[in-house]
Structure formats: structure tokens, C-alpha cells
Gaussian input, Z-matrix of N, CA and C with variables (Angstrom, degrees):
# hf/3-21g

backbone

0 1
 N
 C     1     B1
 C     2     B2     1     A1
 N     3     B3     2     A2     1     D1
 C     4     B4     3     A3     2     D2
 C     5     B5     4     A4     3     D3
 N     6     B6     5     A5     4     D4
 C     7     B7     6     A6     5     D5
 C     8     B8     7     A7     6     D6
 N     9     B9     8     A8     7     D7
 C    10    B10     9     A9     8     D8
 C    11    B11    10    A10     9     D9
 N    12    B12    11    A11    10    D10
 C    13    B13    12    A12    11    D11
 C    14    B14    13    A13    12    D12
 N    15    B15    14    A14    13    D13
 C    16    B16    15    A15    14    D14
 C    17    B17    16    A16    15    D15
 N    18    B18    17    A17    16    D16
 C    19    B19    18    A18    17    D17
 C    20    B20    19    A19    18    D18
 N    21    B21    20    A20    19    D19
 C    22    B22    21    A21    20    D20
 C    23    B23    22    A22    21    D21
 N    24    B24    23    A23    22    D22
 C    25    B25    24    A24    23    D23
 C    26    B26    25    A25    24    D24
 N    27    B27    26    A26    25    D25
 C    28    B28    27    A27    26    D26
 C    29    B29    28    A28    27    D27
 N    30    B30    29    A29    28    D28
 C    31    B31    30    A30    29    D29
 C    32    B32    31    A31    30    D30
 N    33    B33    32    A32    31    D31
 C    34    B34    33    A33    32    D32
 C    35    B35    34    A34    33    D33
 N    36    B36    35    A35    34    D34
 C    37    B37    36    A36    35    D35
 C    38    B38    37    A37    36    D36
 N    39    B39    38    A38    37    D37
 C    40    B40    39    A39    38    D38
 C    41    B41    40    A40    39    D39
 N    42    B42    41    A41    40    D40
 C    43    B43    42    A42    41    D41
 C    44    B44    43    A43    42    D42
 N    45    B45    44    A44    43    D43
 C    46    B46    45    A45    44    D44
 C    47    B47    46    A46    45    D45
 N    48    B48    47    A47    46    D46
 C    49    B49    48    A48    47    D47
 C    50    B50    49    A49    48    D48
 N    51    B51    50    A50    49    D49
 C    52    B52    51    A51    50    D50
 C    53    B53    52    A52    51    D51
 N    54    B54    53    A53    52    D52
 C    55    B55    54    A54    53    D53
 C    56    B56    55    A55    54    D54
 N    57    B57    56    A56    55    D55
 C    58    B58    57    A57    56    D56
 C    59    B59    58    A58    57    D57
 N    60    B60    59    A59    58    D58
 C    61    B61    60    A60    59    D59
 C    62    B62    61    A61    60    D60
 N    63    B63    62    A62    61    D61
 C    64    B64    63    A63    62    D62
 C    65    B65    64    A64    63    D63
 N    66    B66    65    A65    64    D64
 C    67    B67    66    A66    65    D65
 C    68    B68    67    A67    66    D66
 N    69    B69    68    A68    67    D67
 C    70    B70    69    A69    68    D68
 C    71    B71    70    A70    69    D69
 N    72    B72    71    A71    70    D70
 C    73    B73    72    A72    71    D71
 C    74    B74    73    A73    72    D72
 N    75    B75    74    A74    73    D73
 C    76    B76    75    A75    74    D74
 C    77    B77    76    A76    75    D75
 N    78    B78    77    A77    76    D76
 C    79    B79    78    A78    77    D77
 C    80    B80    79    A79    78    D78
 N    81    B81    80    A80    79    D79
 C    82    B82    81    A81    80    D80
 C    83    B83    82    A82    81    D81
 N    84    B84    83    A83    82    D82
 C    85    B85    84    A84    83    D83
 C    86    B86    85    A85    84    D84
 N    87    B87    86    A86    85    D85
 C    88    B88    87    A87    86    D86
 C    89    B89    88    A88    87    D87
 N    90    B90    89    A89    88    D88
 C    91    B91    90    A90    89    D89
 C    92    B92    91    A91    90    D90
 N    93    B93    92    A92    91    D91
 C    94    B94    93    A93    92    D92
 C    95    B95    94    A94    93    D93
 N    96    B96    95    A95    94    D94
 C    97    B97    96    A96    95    D95
 C    98    B98    97    A97    96    D96
 N    99    B99    98    A98    97    D97
 C   100   B100    99    A99    98    D98
 C   101   B101   100   A100    99    D99
 N   102   B102   101   A101   100   D100
 C   103   B103   102   A102   101   D101
 C   104   B104   103   A103   102   D102
 N   105   B105   104   A104   103   D103
 C   106   B106   105   A105   104   D104
 C   107   B107   106   A106   105   D105
 N   108   B108   107   A107   106   D106
 C   109   B109   108   A108   107   D107
 C   110   B110   109   A109   108   D108
 N   111   B111   110   A110   109   D109
 C   112   B112   111   A111   110   D110
 C   113   B113   112   A112   111   D111
 N   114   B114   113   A113   112   D112
 C   115   B115   114   A114   113   D113
 C   116   B116   115   A115   114   D114
 N   117   B117   116   A116   115   D115
 C   118   B118   117   A117   116   D116
 C   119   B119   118   A118   117   D117
 N   120   B120   119   A119   118   D118
 C   121   B121   120   A120   119   D119
 C   122   B122   121   A121   120   D120
 N   123   B123   122   A122   121   D121
 C   124   B124   123   A123   122   D122
 C   125   B125   124   A124   123   D123
 N   126   B126   125   A125   124   D124
 C   127   B127   126   A126   125   D125
 C   128   B128   127   A127   126   D126
 N   129   B129   128   A128   127   D127
 C   130   B130   129   A129   128   D128
 C   131   B131   130   A130   129   D129
 N   132   B132   131   A131   130   D130
 C   133   B133   132   A132   131   D131
 C   134   B134   133   A133   132   D132
 N   135   B135   134   A134   133   D133
 C   136   B136   135   A135   134   D134
 C   137   B137   136   A136   135   D135
 N   138   B138   137   A137   136   D136
 C   139   B139   138   A138   137   D137
 C   140   B140   139   A139   138   D138
 N   141   B141   140   A140   139   D139
 C   142   B142   141   A141   140   D140
 C   143   B143   142   A142   141   D141
 N   144   B144   143   A143   142   D142
 C   145   B145   144   A144   143   D143
 C   146   B146   145   A145   144   D144
 N   147   B147   146   A146   145   D145
 C   148   B148   147   A147   146   D146
 C   149   B149   148   A148   147   D147
 N   150   B150   149   A149   148   D148
 C   151   B151   150   A150   149   D149
 C   152   B152   151   A151   150   D150
 N   153   B153   152   A152   151   D151
 C   154   B154   153   A153   152   D152
 C   155   B155   154   A154   153   D153
 N   156   B156   155   A155   154   D154
 C   157   B157   156   A156   155   D155
 C   158   B158   157   A157   156   D156
 N   159   B159   158   A158   157   D157
 C   160   B160   159   A159   158   D158
 C   161   B161   160   A160   159   D159
 N   162   B162   161   A161   160   D160
 C   163   B163   162   A162   161   D161
 C   164   B164   163   A163   162   D162
 N   165   B165   164   A164   163   D163
 C   166   B166   165   A165   164   D164
 C   167   B167   166   A166   165   D165
 N   168   B168   167   A167   166   D166
 C   169   B169   168   A168   167   D167
 C   170   B170   169   A169   168   D168
 N   171   B171   170   A170   169   D169
 C   172   B172   171   A171   170   D170
 C   173   B173   172   A172   171   D171
 N   174   B174   173   A173   172   D172
 C   175   B175   174   A174   173   D173
 C   176   B176   175   A175   174   D174
 N   177   B177   176   A176   175   D175
 C   178   B178   177   A177   176   D176
 C   179   B179   178   A178   177   D177
 N   180   B180   179   A179   178   D178
 C   181   B181   180   A180   179   D179
 C   182   B182   181   A181   180   D180
 N   183   B183   182   A182   181   D181
 C   184   B184   183   A183   182   D182
 C   185   B185   184   A184   183   D183
 N   186   B186   185   A185   184   D184
 C   187   B187   186   A186   185   D185
 C   188   B188   187   A187   186   D186
 N   189   B189   188   A188   187   D187
 C   190   B190   189   A189   188   D188
 C   191   B191   190   A190   189   D189
 N   192   B192   191   A191   190   D190
 C   193   B193   192   A192   191   D191
 C   194   B194   193   A193   192   D192
 N   195   B195   194   A194   193   D193
 C   196   B196   195   A195   194   D194
 C   197   B197   196   A196   195   D195
 N   198   B198   197   A197   196   D196
 C   199   B199   198   A198   197   D197
 C   200   B200   199   A199   198   D198
 N   201   B201   200   A200   199   D199
 C   202   B202   201   A201   200   D200
 C   203   B203   202   A202   201   D201
 N   204   B204   203   A203   202   D202
 C   205   B205   204   A204   203   D203
 C   206   B206   205   A205   204   D204
 N   207   B207   206   A206   205   D205
 C   208   B208   207   A207   206   D206
 C   209   B209   208   A208   207   D207
 N   210   B210   209   A209   208   D208
 C   211   B211   210   A210   209   D209
 C   212   B212   211   A211   210   D210
 N   213   B213   212   A212   211   D211
 C   214   B214   213   A213   212   D212
 C   215   B215   214   A214   213   D213
 N   216   B216   215   A215   214   D214
 C   217   B217   216   A216   215   D215
 C   218   B218   217   A217   216   D216
 N   219   B219   218   A218   217   D217
 C   220   B220   219   A219   218   D218
 C   221   B221   220   A220   219   D219
 N   222   B222   221   A221   220   D220
 C   223   B223   222   A222   221   D221
 C   224   B224   223   A223   222   D222
 N   225   B225   224   A224   223   D223
 C   226   B226   225   A225   224   D224
 C   227   B227   226   A226   225   D225
 N   228   B228   227   A227   226   D226
 C   229   B229   228   A228   227   D227
 C   230   B230   229   A229   228   D228
 N   231   B231   230   A230   229   D229
 C   232   B232   231   A231   230   D230
 C   233   B233   232   A232   231   D231
 N   234   B234   233   A233   232   D232
 C   235   B235   234   A234   233   D233
 C   236   B236   235   A235   234   D234
 N   237   B237   236   A236   235   D235
 C   238   B238   237   A237   236   D236
 C   239   B239   238   A238   237   D237
 N   240   B240   239   A239   238   D238
 C   241   B241   240   A240   239   D239
 C   242   B242   241   A241   240   D240
 N   243   B243   242   A242   241   D241
 C   244   B244   243   A243   242   D242
 C   245   B245   244   A244   243   D243
 N   246   B246   245   A245   244   D244
 C   247   B247   246   A246   245   D245
 C   248   B248   247   A247   246   D246
 N   249   B249   248   A248   247   D247
 C   250   B250   249   A249   248   D248
 C   251   B251   250   A250   249   D249
 N   252   B252   251   A251   250   D250
 C   253   B253   252   A252   251   D251
 C   254   B254   253   A253   252   D252
 N   255   B255   254   A254   253   D253
 C   256   B256   255   A255   254   D254
 C   257   B257   256   A256   255   D255
 N   258   B258   257   A257   256   D256
 C   259   B259   258   A258   257   D257
 C   260   B260   259   A259   258   D258
 N   261   B261   260   A260   259   D259
 C   262   B262   261   A261   260   D260
 C   263   B263   262   A262   261   D261
 N   264   B264   263   A263   262   D262
 C   265   B265   264   A264   263   D263
 C   266   B266   265   A265   264   D264
 N   267   B267   266   A266   265   D265
 C   268   B268   267   A267   266   D266
 C   269   B269   268   A268   267   D267
 N   270   B270   269   A269   268   D268
 C   271   B271   270   A270   269   D269
 C   272   B272   271   A271   270   D270
 N   273   B273   272   A272   271   D271
 C   274   B274   273   A273   272   D272
 C   275   B275   274   A274   273   D273
 N   276   B276   275   A275   274   D274
 C   277   B277   276   A276   275   D275
 C   278   B278   277   A277   276   D276
 N   279   B279   278   A278   277   D277
 C   280   B280   279   A279   278   D278
 C   281   B281   280   A280   279   D279
 N   282   B282   281   A281   280   D280
 C   283   B283   282   A282   281   D281
 C   284   B284   283   A283   282   D282
 N   285   B285   284   A284   283   D283
 C   286   B286   285   A285   284   D284
 C   287   B287   286   A286   285   D285
 N   288   B288   287   A287   286   D286
 C   289   B289   288   A288   287   D287
 C   290   B290   289   A289   288   D288
 N   291   B291   290   A290   289   D289
 C   292   B292   291   A291   290   D290
 C   293   B293   292   A292   291   D291
 N   294   B294   293   A293   292   D292
 C   295   B295   294   A294   293   D293
 C   296   B296   295   A295   294   D294
 N   297   B297   296   A296   295   D295
 C   298   B298   297   A297   296   D296
 C   299   B299   298   A298   297   D297
 N   300   B300   299   A299   298   D298
 C   301   B301   300   A300   299   D299
 C   302   B302   301   A301   300   D300
 N   303   B303   302   A302   301   D301
 C   304   B304   303   A303   302   D302
 C   305   B305   304   A304   303   D303
 N   306   B306   305   A305   304   D304
 C   307   B307   306   A306   305   D305
 C   308   B308   307   A307   306   D306
 N   309   B309   308   A308   307   D307
 C   310   B310   309   A309   308   D308
 C   311   B311   310   A310   309   D309
 N   312   B312   311   A311   310   D310
 C   313   B313   312   A312   311   D311
 C   314   B314   313   A313   312   D312
 N   315   B315   314   A314   313   D313
 C   316   B316   315   A315   314   D314
 C   317   B317   316   A316   315   D315
 N   318   B318   317   A317   316   D316
 C   319   B319   318   A318   317   D317
 C   320   B320   319   A319   318   D318
 N   321   B321   320   A320   319   D319
 C   322   B322   321   A321   320   D320
 C   323   B323   322   A322   321   D321

   B1=1.4435
   B2=1.5202
   B3=1.3156
   B4=1.4585
   B5=1.5194
   B6=1.3189
   B7=1.4549
   B8=1.5225
   B9=1.3207
   B10=1.4641
   B11=1.5244
   B12=1.3263
   B13=1.4701
   B14=1.5306
   B15=1.2923
   B16=1.4687
   B17=1.5293
   B18=1.3418
   B19=1.4559
   B20=1.5165
   B21=1.3403
   B22=1.4618
   B23=1.5270
   B24=1.3221
   B25=1.4607
   B26=1.5178
   B27=1.3065
   B28=1.4604
   B29=1.5245
   B30=1.3462
   B31=1.4676
   B32=1.5268
   B33=1.3228
   B34=1.4655
   B35=1.5211
   B36=1.3140
   B37=1.4612
   B38=1.5256
   B39=1.3317
   B40=1.4508
   B41=1.5177
   B42=1.3277
   B43=1.4609
   B44=1.5244
   B45=1.3313
   B46=1.4530
   B47=1.5115
   B48=1.3111
   B49=1.4590
   B50=1.5200
   B51=1.3365
   B52=1.4533
   B53=1.5216
   B54=1.3183
   B55=1.4630
   B56=1.5199
   B57=1.3141
   B58=1.4493
   B59=1.5144
   B60=1.3212
   B61=1.4638
   B62=1.5277
   B63=1.3238
   B64=1.4646
   B65=1.5255
   B66=1.3343
   B67=1.4634
   B68=1.5261
   B69=1.3458
   B70=1.4574
   B71=1.5180
   B72=1.3218
   B73=1.4544
   B74=1.5300
   B75=1.3208
   B76=1.4635
   B77=1.5183
   B78=1.3361
   B79=1.4607
   B80=1.5261
   B81=1.3153
   B82=1.4542
   B83=1.5134
   B84=1.3219
   B85=1.4627
   B86=1.5206
   B87=1.3258
   B88=1.4641
   B89=1.5179
   B90=1.3134
   B91=1.4555
   B92=1.5314
   B93=1.3091
   B94=1.4516
   B95=1.5159
   B96=1.3088
   B97=1.4604
   B98=1.5269
   B99=1.2994
   B100=1.4617
   B101=1.5281
   B102=1.3233
   B103=1.4587
   B104=1.5170
   B105=1.3126
   B106=1.4618
   B107=1.5244
   B108=1.3234
   B109=1.4629
   B110=1.5223
   B111=1.3164
   B112=1.4753
   B113=1.5231
   B114=1.3236
   B115=1.4639
   B116=1.5223
   B117=1.3178
   B118=1.4557
   B119=1.5169
   B120=1.3013
   B121=1.4611
   B122=1.5156
   B123=1.3170
   B124=1.4542
   B125=1.5239
   B126=1.3087
   B127=1.4700
   B128=1.5183
   B129=1.3277
   B130=1.4622
   B131=1.5177
   B132=1.3099
   B133=1.4658
   B134=1.5182
   B135=1.3455
   B136=1.4588
   B137=1.5234
   B138=1.3254
   B139=1.4559
   B140=1.5250
   B141=1.3256
   B142=1.4619
   B143=1.5238
   B144=1.3244
   B145=1.4580
   B146=1.5238
   B147=1.3208
   B148=1.4668
   B149=1.5130
   B150=1.3478
   B151=1.4690
   B152=1.5252
   B153=1.3343
   B154=1.4564
   B155=1.5249
   B156=1.3180
   B157=1.4596
   B158=1.5237
   B159=1.3076
   B160=1.4659
   B161=1.5189
   B162=1.3037
   B163=1.4579
   B164=1.5232
   B165=1.3109
   B166=1.4629
   B167=1.5316
   B168=1.3199
   B169=1.4655
   B170=1.5233
   B171=1.3172
   B172=1.4637
   B173=1.5255
   B174=1.3199
   B175=1.4679
   B176=1.5279
   B177=1.3589
   B178=1.4643
   B179=1.5285
   B180=1.3451
   B181=1.4637
   B182=1.5293
   B183=1.3394
   B184=1.4684
   B185=1.5270
   B186=1.3568
   B187=1.4607
   B188=1.5253
   B189=1.3413
   B190=1.4547
   B191=1.5143
   B192=1.3207
   B193=1.4603
   B194=1.5219
   B195=1.3293
   B196=1.4602
   B197=1.5205
   B198=1.3248
   B199=1.4536
   B200=1.5297
   B201=1.3414
   B202=1.4603
   B203=1.5273
   B204=1.3364
   B205=1.4619
   B206=1.5289
   B207=1.3340
   B208=1.4716
   B209=1.5292
   B210=1.3188
   B211=1.4651
   B212=1.5201
   B213=1.3259
   B214=1.4521
   B215=1.5237
   B216=1.3238
   B217=1.4616
   B218=1.5224
   B219=1.3215
   B220=1.4517
   B221=1.5177
   B222=1.3227
   B223=1.4654
   B224=1.5270
   B225=1.3464
   B226=1.4618
   B227=1.5236
   B228=1.3319
   B229=1.4692
   B230=1.5363
   B231=1.3073
   B232=1.4600
   B233=1.5294
   B234=1.3125
   B235=1.4687
   B236=1.5262
   B237=1.3314
   B238=1.4665
   B239=1.5215
   B240=1.3405
   B241=1.4752
   B242=1.5301
   B243=1.3061
   B244=1.4728
   B245=1.5230
   B246=1.3304
   B247=1.4472
   B248=1.5219
   B249=1.3227
   B250=1.4681
   B251=1.5213
   B252=1.3323
   B253=1.4702
   B254=1.5266
   B255=1.3299
   B256=1.4610
   B257=1.5208
   B258=1.3405
   B259=1.4629
   B260=1.5247
   B261=1.3360
   B262=1.4640
   B263=1.5246
   B264=1.3123
   B265=1.4715
   B266=1.5213
   B267=1.3239
   B268=1.4655
   B269=1.5271
   B270=1.3163
   B271=1.4657
   B272=1.5288
   B273=1.3242
   B274=1.4706
   B275=1.5235
   B276=1.3362
   B277=1.4666
   B278=1.5315
   B279=1.3073
   B280=1.4737
   B281=1.5205
   B282=1.3396
   B283=1.4588
   B284=1.5296
   B285=1.3479
   B286=1.4616
   B287=1.5236
   B288=1.3215
   B289=1.4554
   B290=1.5226
   B291=1.3388
   B292=1.4637
   B293=1.5297
   B294=1.3178
   B295=1.4622
   B296=1.5104
   B297=1.3290
   B298=1.4594
   B299=1.5134
   B300=1.3127
   B301=1.4557
   B302=1.5160
   B303=1.3066
   B304=1.4617
   B305=1.5142
   B306=1.3168
   B307=1.4666
   B308=1.5071
   B309=1.3026
   B310=1.4523
   B311=1.5131
   B312=1.3061
   B313=1.4703
   B314=1.5241
   B315=1.3068
   B316=1.4424
   B317=1.5184
   B318=1.3245
   B319=1.4590
   B320=1.5102
   B321=1.3510
   B322=1.4595
   B323=1.4534
   A1=107.57
   A2=116.25
   A3=122.49
   A4=109.95
   A5=116.41
   A6=120.89
   A7=108.66
   A8=115.92
   A9=121.92
   A10=110.00
   A11=116.56
   A12=119.67
   A13=110.84
   A14=116.64
   A15=123.29
   A16=110.41
   A17=115.89
   A18=120.69
   A19=116.48
   A20=118.70
   A21=120.18
   A22=109.63
   A23=117.51
   A24=122.20
   A25=113.68
   A26=118.96
   A27=121.48
   A28=109.91
   A29=115.97
   A30=121.92
   A31=113.33
   A32=116.53
   A33=121.70
   A34=110.60
   A35=114.82
   A36=121.93
   A37=106.34
   A38=116.60
   A39=119.96
   A40=111.07
   A41=116.03
   A42=122.53
   A43=107.20
   A44=116.86
   A45=122.13
   A46=110.36
   A47=116.29
   A48=123.03
   A49=112.93
   A50=116.43
   A51=120.83
   A52=114.79
   A53=117.57
   A54=121.33
   A55=112.87
   A56=116.84
   A57=120.58
   A58=111.21
   A59=116.76
   A60=120.91
   A61=112.63
   A62=115.17
   A63=122.51
   A64=108.86
   A65=116.50
   A66=123.23
   A67=108.59
   A68=116.37
   A69=122.21
   A70=110.10
   A71=116.29
   A72=122.38
   A73=107.34
   A74=117.63
   A75=122.63
   A76=110.52
   A77=115.93
   A78=123.05
   A79=108.38
   A80=116.77
   A81=122.12
   A82=109.34
   A83=115.90
   A84=121.61
   A85=105.96
   A86=116.45
   A87=121.04
   A88=114.29
   A89=118.96
   A90=120.71
   A91=108.09
   A92=115.98
   A93=120.12
   A94=113.46
   A95=118.58
   A96=121.17
   A97=113.77
   A98=118.70
   A99=124.09
   A100=112.88
   A101=116.63
   A102=121.25
   A103=106.79
   A104=116.32
   A105=121.36
   A106=109.60
   A107=116.31
   A108=121.26
   A109=110.03
   A110=116.38
   A111=120.03
   A112=112.33
   A113=116.28
   A114=118.99
   A115=108.41
   A116=115.97
   A117=121.57
   A118=108.69
   A119=116.81
   A120=121.02
   A121=108.38
   A122=114.97
   A123=120.25
   A124=109.04
   A125=115.04
   A126=120.42
   A127=110.19
   A128=115.12
   A129=122.45
   A130=106.59
   A131=117.61
   A132=119.76
   A133=112.81
   A134=118.52
   A135=120.39
   A136=112.58
   A137=117.82
   A138=121.40
   A139=112.29
   A140=115.95
   A141=121.79
   A142=109.17
   A143=115.83
   A144=119.57
   A145=113.55
   A146=116.87
   A147=120.41
   A148=114.00
   A149=117.36
   A150=121.19
   A151=110.30
   A152=115.09
   A153=121.75
   A154=108.40
   A155=116.00
   A156=121.52
   A157=108.57
   A158=116.46
   A159=121.72
   A160=109.20
   A161=115.85
   A162=121.87
   A163=110.45
   A164=116.02
   A165=121.04
   A166=108.12
   A167=116.31
   A168=122.07
   A169=108.86
   A170=115.04
   A171=120.46
   A172=111.66
   A173=117.77
   A174=120.27
   A175=111.03
   A176=117.03
   A177=121.90
   A178=113.61
   A179=115.74
   A180=120.84
   A181=110.67
   A182=115.07
   A183=121.16
   A184=111.81
   A185=116.81
   A186=121.81
   A187=111.40
   A188=115.46
   A189=122.61
   A190=107.20
   A191=117.58
   A192=122.77
   A193=105.84
   A194=117.16
   A195=122.33
   A196=108.47
   A197=116.82
   A198=123.04
   A199=108.38
   A200=116.78
   A201=121.42
   A202=110.59
   A203=115.82
   A204=120.85
   A205=112.42
   A206=117.29
   A207=118.49
   A208=112.25
   A209=116.14
   A210=125.60
   A211=114.46
   A212=117.68
   A213=120.10
   A214=106.99
   A215=115.90
   A216=120.63
   A217=109.27
   A218=114.60
   A219=122.22
   A220=107.67
   A221=117.31
   A222=121.97
   A223=106.64
   A224=115.46
   A225=122.14
   A226=110.09
   A227=117.50
   A228=119.64
   A229=111.03
   A230=116.27
   A231=121.18
   A232=110.60
   A233=118.17
   A234=120.80
   A235=112.26
   A236=117.73
   A237=121.35
   A238=113.07
   A239=117.42
   A240=120.17
   A241=114.43
   A242=117.62
   A243=120.45
   A244=110.96
   A245=116.51
   A246=122.56
   A247=113.98
   A248=117.90
   A249=121.67
   A250=110.66
   A251=115.16
   A252=120.26
   A253=111.81
   A254=116.91
   A255=123.14
   A256=108.59
   A257=116.44
   A258=119.57
   A259=109.51
   A260=116.60
   A261=123.71
   A262=106.76
   A263=116.77
   A264=120.24
   A265=113.09
   A266=118.73
   A267=120.18
   A268=111.46
   A269=116.75
   A270=120.58
   A271=112.16
   A272=116.44
   A273=121.34
   A274=111.35
   A275=116.28
   A276=121.68
   A277=111.75
   A278=117.93
   A279=121.35
   A280=111.70
   A281=117.99
   A282=122.18
   A283=112.78
   A284=116.94
   A285=119.32
   A286=109.47
   A287=115.72
   A288=121.13
   A289=108.16
   A290=118.24
   A291=120.32
   A292=112.35
   A293=115.23
   A294=120.68
   A295=115.03
   A296=118.50
   A297=120.51
   A298=110.62
   A299=116.75
   A300=122.47
   A301=112.19
   A302=116.53
   A303=120.90
   A304=112.65
   A305=114.07
   A306=120.69
   A307=113.57
   A308=118.51
   A309=120.46
   A310=112.06
   A311=115.81
   A312=121.89
   A313=110.92
   A314=117.88
   A315=121.36
   A316=113.46
   A317=118.15
   A318=121.67
   A319=111.77
   A320=114.72
   A321=121.65
   A322=111.78
   D1=134.85
   D2=178.82
   D3=-136.49
   D4=152.16
   D5=173.49
   D6=-73.95
   D7=147.67
   D8=-179.49
   D9=-78.04
   D10=156.40
   D11=175.45
   D12=-68.03
   D13=158.86
   D14=179.41
   D15=-61.56
   D16=138.86
   D17=172.63
   D18=90.94
   D19=4.34
   D20=177.87
   D21=-102.59
   D22=166.90
   D23=-174.59
   D24=-80.70
   D25=-7.12
   D26=-177.29
   D27=-115.13
   D28=162.95
   D29=-176.42
   D30=-100.85
   D31=-33.94
   D32=-173.87
   D33=-135.19
   D34=158.97
   D35=171.36
   D36=-124.59
   D37=127.85
   D38=-178.59
   D39=-138.02
   D40=152.92
   D41=176.40
   D42=-114.82
   D43=111.83
   D44=-177.74
   D45=-108.51
   D46=125.05
   D47=176.00
   D48=55.32
   D49=33.42
   D50=176.88
   D51=67.29
   D52=23.91
   D53=-178.71
   D54=-90.65
   D55=6.13
   D56=179.67
   D57=91.36
   D58=171.50
   D59=-176.80
   D60=-64.92
   D61=135.79
   D62=178.07
   D63=-124.48
   D64=141.96
   D65=179.86
   D66=-90.40
   D67=125.53
   D68=-173.94
   D69=-122.11
   D70=127.35
   D71=174.92
   D72=-103.05
   D73=118.19
   D74=-179.42
   D75=-87.27
   D76=135.54
   D77=176.79
   D78=-132.17
   D79=142.90
   D80=179.80
   D81=-113.82
   D82=133.04
   D83=175.39
   D84=-86.90
   D85=112.65
   D86=-172.74
   D87=-93.65
   D88=0.98
   D89=178.69
   D90=-129.44
   D91=173.84
   D92=179.05
   D93=-82.04
   D94=9.40
   D95=-173.04
   D96=-82.10
   D97=-18.91
   D98=-177.17
   D99=65.84
   D100=25.71
   D101=170.09
   D102=-102.43
   D103=132.61
   D104=-175.99
   D105=-115.38
   D106=122.06
   D107=175.70
   D108=-77.46
   D109=125.74
   D110=-176.10
   D111=-122.00
   D112=27.67
   D113=174.32
   D114=-103.80
   D115=176.99
   D116=179.07
   D117=-138.45
   D118=169.92
   D119=174.66
   D120=-105.70
   D121=141.95
   D122=175.74
   D123=-133.53
   D124=157.19
   D125=-178.35
   D126=-64.60
   D127=137.58
   D128=175.20
   D129=-156.43
   D130=113.82
   D131=-173.93
   D132=-63.60
   D133=-20.44
   D134=177.97
   D135=-98.17
   D136=-3.53
   D137=-179.59
   D138=-79.69
   D139=166.17
   D140=178.11
   D141=-62.37
   D142=122.86
   D143=-179.05
   D144=65.58
   D145=18.18
   D146=179.18
   D147=82.27
   D148=9.78
   D149=-179.27
   D150=-134.74
   D151=162.84
   D152=173.44
   D153=-143.83
   D154=162.79
   D155=177.92
   D156=-75.36
   D157=137.29
   D158=178.21
   D159=-131.85
   D160=154.67
   D161=179.48
   D162=-99.46
   D163=146.82
   D164=172.30
   D165=-80.83
   D166=148.62
   D167=176.80
   D168=-128.64
   D169=173.00
   D170=177.12
   D171=-65.11
   D172=-18.05
   D173=174.56
   D174=-73.67
   D175=-22.99
   D176=-177.31
   D177=-92.11
   D178=-45.96
   D179=-172.90
   D180=-142.20
   D181=167.71
   D182=174.59
   D183=-107.31
   D184=-34.85
   D185=-176.37
   D186=-142.03
   D187=152.79
   D188=163.33
   D189=-102.45
   D190=135.68
   D191=169.38
   D192=-107.99
   D193=104.15
   D194=-179.18
   D195=-98.08
   D196=124.13
   D197=-176.40
   D198=-115.78
   D199=126.95
   D200=-179.30
   D201=-93.56
   D202=170.46
   D203=179.88
   D204=-62.32
   D205=-29.56
   D206=178.16
   D207=-90.61
   D208=16.19
   D209=174.49
   D210=70.33
   D211=23.95
   D212=169.52
   D213=-75.90
   D214=142.65
   D215=-178.80
   D216=-124.66
   D217=132.49
   D218=177.45
   D219=-118.16
   D220=125.92
   D221=177.22
   D222=-108.66
   D223=99.25
   D224=-169.63
   D225=-109.43
   D226=124.33
   D227=178.68
   D228=-66.87
   D229=143.86
   D230=-179.72
   D231=-57.89
   D232=-33.35
   D233=-179.28
   D234=-60.13
   D235=-26.07
   D236=-178.98
   D237=-80.92
   D238=-18.13
   D239=-173.56
   D240=-134.92
   D241=4.81
   D242=-176.61
   D243=-56.82
   D244=134.91
   D245=179.91
   D246=94.71
   D247=-4.67
   D248=179.86
   D249=-100.75
   D250=156.45
   D251=175.92
   D252=-106.02
   D253=-24.56
   D254=-179.66
   D255=-143.52
   D256=145.08
   D257=176.11
   D258=-132.04
   D259=149.74
   D260=172.89
   D261=-91.59
   D262=113.46
   D263=-173.83
   D264=-62.17
   D265=-27.13
   D266=179.35
   D267=-59.79
   D268=-25.03
   D269=178.94
   D270=-81.22
   D271=-7.52
   D272=-178.26
   D273=-119.83
   D274=31.57
   D275=-178.64
   D276=-58.01
   D277=-28.86
   D278=179.61
   D279=-63.78
   D280=-19.66
   D281=-178.20
   D282=-100.31
   D283=6.19
   D284=178.61
   D285=-73.15
   D286=134.80
   D287=179.05
   D288=-79.27
   D289=123.26
   D290=-179.02
   D291=-69.60
   D292=156.02
   D293=173.48
   D294=92.16
   D295=1.28
   D296=178.01
   D297=-77.59
   D298=174.73
   D299=178.68
   D300=-79.92
   D301=-10.84
   D302=-172.93
   D303=-73.35
   D304=166.23
   D305=-177.89
   D306=-94.75
   D307=12.11
   D308=178.87
   D309=91.75
   D310=-174.81
   D311=-175.49
   D312=-99.08
   D313=42.01
   D314=-175.83
   D315=-84.22
   D316=-15.87
   D317=-176.97
   D318=-88.54
   D319=176.84
   D320=171.05
   D321=87.62

């Protein structure tokens, strides 16, 4: 696992199961709701404060790593969520990484 270079849309680069480098965007769930925001802000001179909400695409990243307050981690492929701004993690329980301290995707 390595940190991404400055100025790219992803946070980390990782090689899982020998499949080659994958671009990972990390997101943190900051409330107990288990909803994870997966959009980003980009510059737009006509947007509020000079920015607007933008969506990630497969051209930008390969995976989202969503981390909850109880340290559950979900590694979700962009193909499963592309075009969305928010996801309910309970619907993506199949992508939860086993062995974390978290209680699973039972909430929300």
C-alpha cells in the first residue's frame, strides 16, 4: 500500500491478490448512520464558493475504502457504485473486509 501522488483523485495505491496496482479513494463515515458520502468537490467558477459536487468514475479510481466509526472497512469497487453520491453500507455487506473491530453492516 502506498500513498498517491499529489493532485490525483485517489488517496492510496494497493496491490490486492496480485492483480496489479489499484487506485483507492478512502472515505470516512462520520456519523452512526452508516451512510457513506462518495462524491468529491471540484473547481467551478460558477459553483457555490467556487466549487461543485462531482462524481467519481472508473477513469478516476478502482475502489472506495469506506471506514466506519467502529473501524469496519468496506472495499467497494467503483463499478458497484458509479454515479452515486451516497451509499448505505448495509447494502454492501459483501464488500466488508473480515477481521476488523467493527460489528458489521447491521445498522442503518
